[in-house]
BALUM-855803 format. One record per residue (C-alpha): residue number from 1; z, y, x. Coordinates in pm, whole numbers, plus 50000, padded with zeros to 5 digits. Each point is the difference from the previous one (the first is absolute). Last residue first. Layout:
N
resi->NUM	up->Z	north->Y	east->X;
...
***
This chain:
411
resi->411	up->28810	north->20947	east->83504;
resi->410	up->50364	north->49943	east->50106;
resi->409	up->49881	north->49962	east->50356;
resi->408	up->49807	north->50328	east->50000;
resi->407	up->50273	north->50180	east->49804;
resi->406	up->50275	north->49897	east->50266;
resi->405	up->49802	north->50066	east->50322;
resi->404	up->50023	north->50378	east->49965;
resi->403	up->50373	north->49945	east->50054;
resi->402	up->49958	north->49889	east->50366;
resi->401	up->50355	north->50006	east->50138;
resi->400	up->50210	north->49866	east->49702;
resi->399	up->49714	north->49822	east->49840;
resi->398	up->49963	north->49764	east->50299;
resi->397	up->50340	north->49853	east->49941;
resi->396	up->49910	north->49933	east->49637;
resi->395	up->49676	north->49831	east->50112;
resi->394	up->50194	north->49770	east->50222;
resi->393	up->50232	north->49883	east->49733;
resi->392	up->49711	north->49962	east->49765;
resi->391	up->49820	north->49774	east->50239;
resi->390	up->50317	north->49784	east->50028;
resi->389	up->49861	north->49639	east->49991;
resi->388	up->49668	north->49820	east->50039;
resi->387	up->49816	north->50304	east->50113;
resi->386	up->49639	north->49950	east->50093;
resi->385	up->49874	north->50108	east->50336;
resi->384	up->49616	north->49990	east->50051;
resi->383	up->49821	north->49761	east->50219;
resi->382	up->49648	north->49986	east->50149;
resi->381	up->49922	north->49665	east->50162;
resi->380	up->49757	north->50061	east->50268;
resi->379	up->49674	north->49812	east->50027;
resi->378	up->49813	north->49918	east->50316;
resi->377	up->49650	north->49861	east->49934;
resi->376	up->49814	north->50327	east->49987;
resi->375	up->50131	north->50121	east->50325;
resi->374	up->49938	north->49666	east->50176;
resi->373	up->49674	north->50100	east->50155;
resi->372	up->50166	north->50314	east->50164;
resi->371	up->49843	north->50330	east->49903;
resi->370	up->50272	north->50084	east->49752;
resi->369	up->50274	north->50026	east->50271;
resi->368	up->50322	north->49817	east->49905;
resi->367	up->50310	north->50228	east->50051;
resi->366	up->50030	north->50094	east->49632;
resi->365	up->50006	north->49635	east->49920;
resi->364	up->50326	north->49931	east->50187;
resi->363	up->50219	north->50228	east->49790;
resi->362	up->49806	north->49890	east->49693;
resi->361	up->50134	north->49668	east->50061;
resi->360	up->49783	north->49684	east->50084;
resi->359	up->49786	north->49727	east->49837;
resi->358	up->49708	north->49833	east->50175;
resi->357	up->49668	north->49851	east->49859;
resi->356	up->49759	north->49785	east->50191;
resi->355	up->50199	north->49677	east->50028;
resi->354	up->49850	north->49671	east->50122;
resi->353	up->50318	north->49927	east->50200;
resi->352	up->49857	north->50047	east->50344;
resi->351	up->49810	north->50301	east->49864;
resi->350	up->50327	north->50165	east->49901;
resi->349	up->50141	north->49998	east->50357;
resi->348	up->49658	north->50110	east->50126;
resi->347	up->50014	north->50293	east->49775;
resi->346	up->50352	north->50083	east->50099;
resi->345	up->49893	north->49981	east->50364;
resi->344	up->49719	north->50246	east->49946;
resi->343	up->50245	north->50232	east->49823;
resi->342	up->50240	north->49992	east->50290;
resi->341	up->49724	north->50055	east->50260;
resi->340	up->49875	north->50297	east->49791;
resi->339	up->50345	north->50147	east->50047;
resi->338	up->50269	north->50030	east->49735;
resi->337	up->50282	north->50245	east->50061;
resi->336	up->50318	north->49816	east->49901;
resi->335	up->50249	north->50208	east->49814;
resi->334	up->50252	north->49711	east->49984;
resi->333	up->49909	north->49720	east->50239;
resi->332	up->49721	north->49745	east->49879;
resi->331	up->50039	north->49722	east->49749;
resi->330	up->49753	north->49725	east->49897;
resi->329	up->50071	north->49871	east->49665;
resi->328	up->49893	north->49637	east->49925;
resi->327	up->49940	north->49853	east->49673;
resi->326	up->50056	north->50106	east->49640;
resi->325	up->49856	north->50270	east->49782;
resi->324	up->50117	north->49935	east->49638;
resi->323	up->50073	north->50375	east->49942;
resi->322	up->50372	north->49944	east->50001;
resi->321	up->49957	north->49814	east->50322;
resi->320	up->49822	north->50299	east->50153;
resi->319	up->50299	north->50237	east->49903;
resi->318	up->50232	north->49740	east->50154;
resi->317	up->49814	north->50012	east->50332;
resi->316	up->50005	north->50381	east->49982;
resi->315	up->50376	north->49998	east->49974;
resi->314	up->50022	north->49759	east->50279;
resi->313	up->49796	north->50222	east->50229;
resi->312	up->50268	north->50266	east->50000;
resi->311	up->49941	north->50271	east->50268;
resi->310	up->49622	north->49984	east->49965;
resi->309	up->49703	north->49867	east->50211;
resi->308	up->49820	north->49785	east->49741;
resi->307	up->49782	north->49696	east->49969;
resi->306	up->49878	north->49785	east->49706;
resi->305	up->49764	north->49697	east->49948;
resi->304	up->49794	north->49968	east->49697;
resi->303	up->49789	north->49752	east->49815;
resi->302	up->49725	north->50145	east->49787;
resi->301	up->49900	north->50042	east->49641;
resi->300	up->49865	north->50355	east->49949;
resi->299	up->50079	north->50214	east->49700;
resi->298	up->49735	north->50202	east->49829;
resi->297	up->50036	north->49836	east->49670;
resi->296	up->50353	north->50131	east->49959;
resi->295	up->50139	north->49888	east->49660;
resi->294	up->49795	north->49673	east->50018;
resi->293	up->50116	north->49928	east->50353;
resi->292	up->50356	north->50080	east->49910;
resi->291	up->49987	north->49757	east->49704;
resi->290	up->49883	north->49729	east->50248;
resi->289	up->50280	north->50077	east->50234;
resi->288	up->50278	north->49976	east->49728;
resi->287	up->50159	north->49685	east->50138;
resi->286	up->49973	north->50121	east->50348;
resi->285	up->49763	north->49828	east->50235;
resi->284	up->50071	north->49870	east->50352;
resi->283	up->49722	north->49818	east->50172;
resi->282	up->49914	north->50298	east->50218;
resi->281	up->50237	north->50281	east->49931;
resi->280	up->49949	north->50218	east->49701;
resi->279	up->49818	north->50322	east->49958;
resi->278	up->49914	north->50185	east->49684;
resi->277	up->50342	north->50023	east->49860;
resi->276	up->50074	north->50319	east->50202;
resi->275	up->49707	north->50181	east->49836;
resi->274	up->49745	north->50097	east->50254;
resi->273	up->49906	north->50327	east->50180;
resi->272	up->49729	north->50119	east->50231;
resi->271	up->50120	north->50285	east->50223;
resi->270	up->49818	north->49899	east->50317;
resi->269	up->50319	north->49894	east->50171;
resi->268	up->50083	north->49758	east->49718;
resi->267	up->50200	north->50048	east->49675;
resi->266	up->50203	north->49759	east->49795;
resi->265	up->50173	north->50127	east->49687;
resi->264	up->50344	north->50090	east->49859;
resi->263	up->50228	north->49753	east->50143;
resi->262	up->50352	north->50073	east->49883;
resi->261	up->50276	north->50103	east->50241;
resi->260	up->50328	north->49946	east->49851;
resi->259	up->50271	north->50248	east->49944;
resi->258	up->50381	north->50031	east->49967;
resi->257	up->50264	north->50252	east->49899;
resi->256	up->50341	north->49873	east->49914;
resi->255	up->50297	north->50220	east->49979;
resi->254	up->50363	north->49906	east->50093;
resi->253	up->50122	north->50261	east->50226;
resi->252	up->50271	north->49958	east->50264;
resi->251	up->49729	north->49995	east->50269;
resi->250	up->50091	north->49691	east->50184;
resi->249	up->50118	north->49807	east->49700;
resi->248	up->49702	north->50110	east->49790;
resi->247	up->49758	north->49881	east->50272;
resi->246	up->50184	north->49660	east->50024;
resi->245	up->49974	north->49963	east->49625;
resi->244	up->49637	north->50082	east->49986;
resi->243	up->49934	north->49739	east->50291;
resi->242	up->50195	north->49734	east->49801;
resi->241	up->49816	north->50075	east->49670;
resi->240	up->49667	north->49976	east->50195;
resi->239	up->50113	north->49670	east->50142;
resi->238	up->50088	north->49869	east->49662;
resi->237	up->49667	north->50114	east->49857;
resi->236	up->49801	north->49818	east->50270;
resi->235	up->49805	north->50211	east->50260;
resi->234	up->49648	north->50130	east->49988;
resi->233	up->50022	north->50220	east->49678;
resi->232	up->50233	north->50247	east->50168;
resi->231	up->49728	north->50084	east->50253;
resi->230	up->50183	north->50335	east->50053;
resi->229	up->50360	north->50080	east->49920;
resi->228	up->50033	north->50369	east->49952;
resi->227	up->50318	north->50195	east->50113;
resi->226	up->50046	north->50356	east->49875;
resi->225	up->50212	north->50295	east->50112;
resi->224	up->50043	north->49848	east->50352;
resi->223	up->50298	north->50100	east->50207;
resi->222	up->50205	north->49708	east->49881;
resi->221	up->49724	north->49783	east->50137;
resi->220	up->50123	north->50103	east->50346;
resi->219	up->50281	north->49745	east->49960;
resi->218	up->49731	north->49723	east->50074;
resi->217	up->50010	north->50094	east->50369;
resi->216	up->49694	north->50186	east->50116;
resi->215	up->49654	north->49912	east->50122;
resi->214	up->50045	north->49627	east->49914;
resi->213	up->49734	north->49777	east->50150;
resi->212	up->50233	north->49773	east->50210;
resi->211	up->50128	north->49976	east->50358;
resi->210	up->49805	north->50314	east->50089;
resi->209	up->50081	north->50156	east->49766;
resi->208	up->50297	north->49933	east->49766;
resi->207	up->50080	north->49659	east->49871;
resi->206	up->50005	north->49800	east->49684;
resi->205	up->49663	north->49832	east->50040;
resi->204	up->49825	north->50320	east->49885;
resi->203	up->50205	north->50043	east->49687;
resi->202	up->49761	north->49986	east->49707;
resi->201	up->49739	north->49753	east->50112;
resi->200	up->49815	north->49857	east->49700;
resi->199	up->50158	north->50251	east->49743;
resi->198	up->49879	north->50292	east->50223;
resi->197	up->50244	north->50291	east->49956;
resi->196	up->49849	north->50348	east->49955;
resi->195	up->50213	north->50313	east->50037;
resi->194	up->49937	north->50308	east->49806;
resi->193	up->50164	north->50341	east->50087;
resi->192	up->49935	north->50259	east->49729;
resi->191	up->50033	north->50386	east->50073;
resi->190	up->49934	north->49957	east->50364;
resi->189	up->50123	north->50202	east->50313;
resi->188	up->49788	north->49975	east->50306;
resi->187	up->50207	north->49932	east->50316;
resi->186	up->50104	north->49659	east->49847;
resi->185	up->49708	north->49788	east->50108;
resi->184	up->50168	north->49665	east->49961;
resi->183	up->49902	north->49969	east->49633;
resi->182	up->49655	north->50150	east->50061;
resi->181	up->49746	north->49731	east->50003;
resi->180	up->49750	north->50217	east->49813;
resi->179	up->50143	north->50337	east->49889;
resi->178	up->49832	north->50087	east->49667;
resi->177	up->49975	north->50383	east->49962;
resi->176	up->49962	north->50243	east->49717;
resi->175	up->49837	north->50332	east->49972;
resi->174	up->49713	north->49954	east->50255;
resi->173	up->49776	north->50294	east->50076;
resi->172	up->49835	north->49825	east->50303;
resi->171	up->50059	north->50261	east->50273;
resi->170	up->50354	north->50138	east->49898;
resi->169	up->50141	north->49707	east->49824;
resi->168	up->49860	north->49705	east->50179;
resi->167	up->50036	north->50184	east->50331;
resi->166	up->50370	north->50079	east->49937;
resi->165	up->50055	north->49648	east->49911;
resi->164	up->49846	north->49872	east->50323;
resi->163	up->50228	north->50233	east->50196;
resi->162	up->50307	north->49847	east->49821;
resi->161	up->49851	north->49644	east->50043;
resi->160	up->49989	north->50038	east->50380;
resi->159	up->49824	north->49675	east->50085;
resi->158	up->49687	north->50127	east->49839;
resi->157	up->49755	north->49854	east->49745;
resi->156	up->49909	north->50235	east->49723;
resi->155	up->49822	north->49856	east->49704;
resi->154	up->49844	north->50201	east->49736;
resi->153	up->49938	north->49842	east->49659;
resi->152	up->49634	north->50017	east->49899;
resi->151	up->49961	north->49623	east->49941;
resi->150	up->50334	north->49826	east->49945;
resi->149	up->49944	north->49624	east->50026;
resi->148	up->49703	north->50011	east->50232;
resi->147	up->50152	north->50268	east->50218;
resi->146	up->50330	north->49811	east->49992;
resi->145	up->49821	north->49699	east->50147;
resi->144	up->49857	north->50214	east->50285;
resi->143	up->50342	north->50154	east->50068;
resi->142	up->50146	north->49643	east->50018;
resi->141	up->49744	north->49899	east->50257;
resi->140	up->50068	north->50286	east->50238;
resi->139	up->49832	north->50345	east->50001;
resi->138	up->49833	north->50120	east->50325;
resi->137	up->49762	north->50265	east->49919;
resi->136	up->49694	north->49859	east->49826;
resi->135	up->49905	north->50236	east->49716;
resi->134	up->50016	north->49859	east->49661;
resi->133	up->49747	north->49869	east->49750;
resi->132	up->50053	north->49722	east->50079;
resi->131	up->50321	north->49784	east->50012;
resi->130	up->49805	north->49693	east->49905;
resi->129	up->49841	north->49988	east->50333;
resi->128	up->49696	north->50194	east->50140;
resi->127	up->49818	north->49878	east->50301;
resi->126	up->49677	north->49918	east->49823;
resi->125	up->50008	north->50356	east->49852;
resi->124	up->49995	north->50176	east->50336;
resi->123	up->50323	north->50175	east->50076;
resi->122	up->50008	north->50377	east->49960;
resi->121	up->50266	north->49976	east->49736;
resi->120	up->50049	north->50233	east->49702;
resi->119	up->50351	north->50134	east->49939;
resi->118	up->50148	north->49859	east->49674;
resi->117	up->50325	north->49905	east->50159;
resi->116	up->50222	north->50178	east->50242;
resi->115	up->50155	north->49740	east->50223;
resi->114	up->49663	north->49940	east->50129;
resi->113	up->49867	north->49649	east->50013;
resi->112	up->49954	north->49728	east->50247;
resi->111	up->49756	north->49720	east->49921;
resi->110	up->49998	north->49851	east->50351;
resi->109	up->49625	north->50063	east->50045;
resi->108	up->50027	north->50365	east->49905;
resi->107	up->50290	north->50055	east->50247;
resi->106	up->49761	north->49890	east->50285;
resi->105	up->50164	north->49865	east->50316;
resi->104	up->50050	north->49650	east->49831;
resi->103	up->50314	north->49832	east->50120;
resi->102	up->50225	north->50144	east->49730;
resi->101	up->50248	north->50270	east->50093;
resi->100	up->49799	north->50246	east->49794;
resi->99	up->50101	north->49795	east->49695;
resi->98	up->50339	north->50167	east->50001;
resi->97	up->50292	north->49763	east->50036;
resi->96	up->50262	north->50190	east->49811;
resi->95	up->49892	north->50318	east->49828;
resi->94	up->50350	north->50148	east->49944;
resi->93	up->49940	north->50065	east->49637;
resi->92	up->50009	north->50279	east->49757;
resi->91	up->49802	north->49971	east->49662;
resi->90	up->49900	north->50305	east->49807;
resi->89	up->50030	north->50058	east->49630;
resi->88	up->49811	north->50268	east->49793;
resi->87	up->50205	north->49976	east->49686;
resi->86	up->49843	north->49987	east->49657;
resi->85	up->50197	north->49713	east->49852;
resi->84	up->49718	north->49751	east->50072;
resi->83	up->50005	north->50102	east->50374;
resi->82	up->50380	north->49938	east->50012;
resi->81	up->49968	north->49657	east->49856;
resi->80	up->49708	north->49914	east->50232;
resi->79	up->50224	north->50112	east->50299;
resi->78	up->50285	north->49778	east->49890;
resi->77	up->49757	north->49692	east->49942;
resi->76	up->49838	north->50059	east->50332;
resi->75	up->50327	north->49989	east->50178;
resi->74	up->50076	north->49692	east->49802;
resi->73	up->49685	north->49819	east->50108;
resi->72	up->50075	north->50104	east->50370;
resi->71	up->50359	north->49875	east->50014;
resi->70	up->49931	north->49635	east->49903;
resi->69	up->50291	north->49884	east->50209;
resi->68	up->49823	north->49913	east->50319;
resi->67	up->50197	north->49995	east->50331;
resi->66	up->50294	north->50192	east->50134;
resi->65	up->50314	north->49997	east->49780;
resi->64	up->50187	north->50281	east->49807;
resi->63	up->49687	north->50115	east->49853;
resi->62	up->49858	north->50340	east->49879;
resi->61	up->49840	north->50202	east->49725;
resi->60	up->50119	north->50363	east->50015;
resi->59	up->49933	north->50245	east->49714;
resi->58	up->49999	north->50368	east->50080;
resi->57	up->49978	north->50269	east->49719;
resi->56	up->49901	north->50345	east->50129;
resi->55	up->50167	north->50292	east->50182;
resi->54	up->50090	north->49825	east->50317;
resi->53	up->50337	north->49875	east->50127;
resi->52	up->50057	north->49939	east->50376;
resi->51	up->50297	north->49778	east->50095;
resi->50	up->50178	north->50116	east->50317;
resi->49	up->50206	north->49764	east->50213;
resi->48	up->50373	north->50062	east->50021;
resi->47	up->50014	north->50021	east->49619;
resi->46	up->50256	north->49721	east->49953;
resi->45	up->49774	north->49748	east->49845;
resi->44	up->49707	north->50094	east->50218;
resi->43	up->50191	north->49949	east->50328;
resi->42	up->50176	north->49709	east->49854;
resi->41	up->49660	north->49826	east->49958;
resi->40	up->49926	north->50070	east->50367;
resi->39	up->50319	north->49871	east->50132;
resi->38	up->49977	north->49676	east->49792;
resi->37	up->49630	north->49945	east->50094;
resi->36	up->50079	north->50027	east->50363;
resi->35	up->50301	north->49765	east->49967;
resi->34	up->49788	north->49751	east->49818;
resi->33	up->49716	north->50012	east->50259;
resi->32	up->50252	north->49938	east->50283;
resi->31	up->50137	north->49702	east->49800;
resi->30	up->49642	north->49884	east->49941;
resi->29	up->49938	north->49965	east->50372;
resi->28	up->50280	north->49737	east->50023;
resi->27	up->49847	north->49808	east->49701;
resi->26	up->49649	north->50023	east->50162;
resi->25	up->50128	north->49845	east->50323;
resi->24	up->50184	north->49725	east->49810;
resi->23	up->49683	north->49924	east->49792;
resi->22	up->49793	north->49984	east->50312;
resi->21	up->50243	north->49748	east->50163;
resi->20	up->49983	north->49779	east->49673;
resi->19	up->49618	north->50028	east->50008;
resi->18	up->50002	north->49896	east->50373;
resi->17	up->50242	north->49708	east->49964;
resi->16	up->49855	north->49831	east->49694;
resi->15	up->49920	north->50066	east->49638;
resi->14	up->49756	north->50224	east->49827;
resi->13	up->50068	north->50021	east->49626;
resi->12	up->50290	north->50233	east->50076;
resi->11	up->49843	north->50285	east->49798;
resi->10	up->50000	north->50226	east->50315;
resi->9	up->49834	north->49732	east->50211;
resi->8	up->49732	north->49906	east->49745;
resi->7	up->49936	north->50364	east->49931;
resi->6	up->49961	north->50075	east->50372;
resi->5	up->49752	north->49698	east->50038;
resi->4	up->49806	north->50128	east->49713;
resi->3	up->49973	north->50354	east->50141;
resi->2	up->49913	north->49905	east->50363;
resi->1	up->50245	north->50003	east->50277;
***
């Protein structure tokens, strides 16, 4: 079953005998999953399973659902704050879907990168991607994006996060750690447990895996120190209020922390940049497009089509609409590894619509080889998290565990 078909089945959009039967099978399987999660969590809650505490601040950023919640930009946000405060942060991840699993036998051609940044690559210049300069050693797309957003921050990708923490501290000299996708990884103790809830798809169709996308029951949110609603600007205010109320009812804490992901600029695989207002869809001009062209004389006028391989393509679609980019969005599975055949097909898809420029996400762009003819025509929308509510609440929580952060933020 492909990813889109699975989503259609789990969401209930796909009707008929076979989808109904698949939902029934998945529902039965979710009971076993729920029992396993309950036993596992009880093990940590009652001390039957050991939690390892290390001698430096640990901030975990995680989800209660599978799929995209905007985690990578917020992991970068925390790492950047720690850097600015004088810490040497490290990022711990599992390293899901390493680019070494791509079809190309050459790690250079797939754009793979070392989990330890700032090591020179032996790949020819024409094969380098936006992640350079780093050694190619099997990083995934999220690691490549974090290398761009947090240059110089060591990344350690290991299934065993406790062992990864030891490497980050002992070998890389880190004195603060950001645990990427760590809410369910309870072996490593954390000082601040942050959970992200995507406003567009908060509850994973209301069921645990595999019937839905929930990794844990909603009651697990009580374990979180902080809950942040992401993409809060992409739903109506009354829906946001309802979501906030639901979270408060589950957690027993009424605090509101929410972010939007604001477009910062467009960047292509060669590193060329454009202001987000420079592009608009063919035949669609925003009311201030003329002013934008005057302010940014280097802008190009071009129709655009978009593609992505991320966990929440709907969030990207709405970002494009905010930029005035309309039209078709071609989607690939999450963490998709683009082959030359994929890129050739994308080029042909655009040619049939008289389109030469393409929009994508940074997570997709880092996997585009710079020697492909489309490299200069594929533009990623770089986004930055902006708090729409509760930033001071989050900072006050951070101050308790990373006190050196306080003067840098106050300044």
